[in-house]
C-alpha positions, -999 to +999 in steps of 0.1 A: -416+947+420-392+926+439-365+940+460-330+922+458-308+922+490-267+933+487-250+894+497-227+898+527-188+903+513-171+865+514-147+861+543-118+860+523-098+862+563-107+826+566-092+818+535-059+827+542-034+801+562-030+811+603+000+833+609+020+810+632+034+830+663+068+846+662+097+826+668+126+837+692+159+833+676+177+818+702+152+792+710+162+782+673+196+787+682+197+760+710+175+738+693+198+737+662+228+730+689+210+704+708+202+686+676+238+688+664+253+675+698+226+647+700+238+640+661+273+637+668+267+618+703+244+593+678+269+594+654+297+579+681+274+554+697+269+544+661+305+539+657+314+522+688+275+503+689+276+495+652+296+465+632+324+492+622+334+493+665+333+451+663+368+453+659+374+480+689+353+459+713+371+429+701+407+445+710+390+455+744+379+423+754+413+408+743+434+437+764+405+422+793+417+384+788+454+394+791+445+418+822+429+382+836+461+362+829+480+382+845+456+384+875+461+345+873+503+347+874+497+375+901+478+348+921+496+318+916+528+331+916+526+358+941+562+356+953+576+364+915+550+394+904+564+410+938+591+415+924+586+448+899+621+442+884+611+408+874+578+421+862+594+440+834+620+411+822+593+390+823+570+413+802+602+415+778+603+378+779+565+373+768+572+402+742+605+384+725+587+354+728+562+368+708+583+382+685+588+354+661+553+341+654+541+375+655+556+381+623+546+352+611+509+364+613+510+396+603+511+382+569+490+353+579+465+376+587+464+393+550+463+363+537+429+348+558+414+382+552+416+383+516+397+344+518+427+324+519+446+302+539+487+294+543+500+264+559+536+264+548+549+295+566+565+276+596+583+256+566+592+289+546+603+300+578+625+269+580+636+268+543+647+306+547+668+304+577+686+272+561+694+288+532+706+319+549+731+298+572+749+277+546+783+284+546+786+302+509+757+323+519+776+334+555+805+343+533+788+373+520+783+387+557+751+398+573+738+422+546+737+387+520+720+369+548+695+388+553+687+390+513+689+354+509+663+348+539+639+377+525+645+364+490+635+331+497+604+336+516+595+357+492+599+333+462+582+307+480+550+327+489+547+339+446+547+301+442+522+294+464+504+326+448+509+311+413+494+279+419+464+292+438+459+322+415+467+306+381+469+269+387+432+271+407+445+246+432+430+251+466+447+268+495+446+244+516+463+215+492+484+242+474+503+253+509+497+219+522+517+204+499+547+234+497+545+223+535+564+191+526+587+204+499+598+232+517+607+211+549+622+185+530+642+212+507+656+221+540+662+188+551+683+182+521+700+219+519+710+213+555+721+176+551+697+172+583+720+189+604+723+219+626+737+247+609+755+274+633+753+312+624+784+329+628+775+364+616+777+382+651+757+408+635+728+386+632+737+369+667+735+397+679+696+412+670+683+386+699+704+397+724+710+434+717+689+459+734+680+498+727+669+516+755+664+487+778+638+467+749+654+439+729+655+444+692+631+417+682+604+439+697+613+467+678+608+443+647+576+429+654+562+469+662+574+476+633+559+450+609+528+455+627+529+494+621+534+485+584+510+457+579+482+487+597+491+512+574+488+487+547+456+470+558+437+503+569+451+532+545+458+519+514+444+506+483+456+472+489+443+469+520+409+477+509+415+457+478+426+425+503+390+430+522+368+431+489+385+401+472+384+376+509+348+395+513+331+384+475+359+378+447+332+380+418+323+415+431+356+422+433+368+413+399+334+426+389+351+461+403+378+463+384+402+444+407+426+418+391+421+389+418+442+367+405+470+392+411+461+401+439+454+368+457+495+363+442+504+399+463+492+385+493+513+350+495+543+366+482+533+392+516+530+365+535+563+347+526+582+380+529+569+382+569+584+347+568+618+358+560+617+385+581+612+359+609+637+333+597+664+358+606+649+364+636+646+328+647+681+323+631+697+348+658+673+338+689+691+299+679+722+315+668+715+286+643+690+269+621+677+234+610+651+219+588+631+216+619+627+252+628+595+269+632+577+237+642+539+243+641+541+277+635+513+281+608+492+266+635+501+294+658+499+320+635+461+311+627+451+307+660+461+339+668+445+355+638+413+339+647+414+348+682+424+387+672+391+385+653+398+377+613+371+360+600+383+325+586+355+328+555+377+361+546+368+399+540+371+405+577+403+410+605+423+433+624+463+437+627+465+446+662+437+420+669+458+398+654+489+407+676+470+406+707+460+367+701+497+359+698+502+379+735+475+358+746+489+329+736+526+339+748+513+351+782+496+317+781+527+299+778+549+317+801+520+319+829+522+275+824+563+278+822+559+296+856+538+271+875+557+243+863+530+225+842+535+202+814+534+212+778+504+187+774+479+208+791+487+241+779+478+227+743+450+219+757+442+253+766+452+265+737+430+244+717+400+248+739+408+286+731+409+284+692+372+262+691+356+292+718+372+316+694+355+304+665+324+295+678+320+328+694+327+339+658+301+319+639+272+334+666+276+367+661+281+365+623+248+342+625+233+371+640+245+401+624+231+382+595+196+376+608+195+413+617+197+424+586+174+399+573+150+418+596+158+450+586+150+441+548+118+425+556+107+454+579+120+481+554 
């Protein structure tokens, strides 16, 4: 008879998972706080170094350019910059010089972000200025003159928008034709003569100040503030970026691209109407040749400020800094007695450099996205 040996019971403790050591709640809280703090810092660094922070970085670069120009002025004309009163007055002069072009540039920035271009802004300013200074219009007082200038600017901008949106004309061709037509109409209305503004309220816009700051600067600040809110805090601004970035995608998303484009050119014309009143106040008169080459100044300032020529990107503050930079250069050349030709060559070089920088940045960004897609 065989004897059955007892078998050993299986060791069930070996099948159980090993218990982790006890966790200290204080260490857990400290680790969580560290992760949260690191995450917040990472988000801040990501915002600064990412594509969203490009506008802030560019604006700081433009402020640096302004500081360099001030240093150059202090070195070349130390006798003037050593006088604080002169420095303050000169700063106000630069801001007054930038005010009219700055208002036009706000409208131009919206148009370029929306994927268009407007070569007729200078002619619209001239037409609105001439129309609001006719004898018949001046009989209605300052209100009638301002209303006429704004209405003419808005109406011509809407005509541009209709030709481009519904007439399917290329913006370059449509606004170039409007440039010639508006200048011709302004010359016809004024009979090629300079029209004097007799309204003291209109003339006082350029000569009067509030708290030591000219009214023209307040108007520029108000237009810039309104443009910033419209672009960054409203649906209109988001749609402008969408239409300029990809019109077909914007259309598929439910945006009426044609109507929105018309509104952009109407906004540009309205800014030209405001600028016409300001320029008329500065000269106490209006003529068909006024605001010559303002379209180039506005486009150049927008490009310097970071507005992408192909549309879909741009900032109002950057455009304002671009206008102030050009005005500072003009002032710097004037106080040093340099020629206008040299000034124009410097401006041209700055425009070319800005476009080249935009192309390099855009190409680098697209290559970065391509590498990320391949890695993924």
